[in-house]
N, C-alpha and C positions, 0 to 999 in steps of 0.2 A: 410406564415407559421409562426406559433407561437411556438418557442422553449423556454422551461423553464429550466433554469440552477439551479439545486438544490444543496444543501450541499452534498448529497449523490453522485451526479455526480462528484463534485469536489474532494471528497475523493477517489472515484474509479479511476478517471483519475490521480490524484496526486500520489497515491500509485503505479499505473501502471508505471508512469514516474520514480518513485523512483526505482522500480525493474529494469527497462531498464537502467537507468543511473548507478546504482551500478554494474550491470553486465557488461556494456560497459567499465566502468573504471577499473574493475577487469581484464577484458580481455586485455585492453591496457597495464596496468602495468605488467601483467603476460608475455606479449610478450617482454617487455623490460627486465624483470628479477626481481624477488622478492626473499627475504630471507624468512625463515619459519615464522618469526613473522609477516611479511607483508601478507603472505598467510593466516595466522590465522585471521588477521584483515579483510582481504578481504572476507573470508568465513563468518565471523560474520556479515559484512555489507550486503552481499547478503541474508543470511538467515534471518536477521532482517527485511530487506525490503520485502521479501516474506511473512514473518509472519505478518507484518503490512497490506499487501495487502489482505491476507486471512482473517484476523480479521475484516477488514472493510467490506468485502463482506458477512461474515457469522454471524457477531454480531447481535443479535436480536434487532429489533426496540423497543423502549419503548412503553408500552401499553398505549393507550389513555383511559381515563375514559369515560364510557358511560353516557350520560345524559338521564335520563328517561323522556320520553314525556308524560307519564301517570300521572295523578294527583289523 
């Protein structure tokens, strides 16, 4: 089998890992106890990572110029 790893694959999996890790860390520190400033920072981190993941998946690909084969 020939698997090809592309930049899009890396971006998709990287942002998915970012969402997972930010959520896991937020949950861990929430269980220990956080003050309101830490809650705000955790919420910003989770929302930021989700925003990055969505942006990577829905951002339009650049248009490639068509080369005319007619002379």
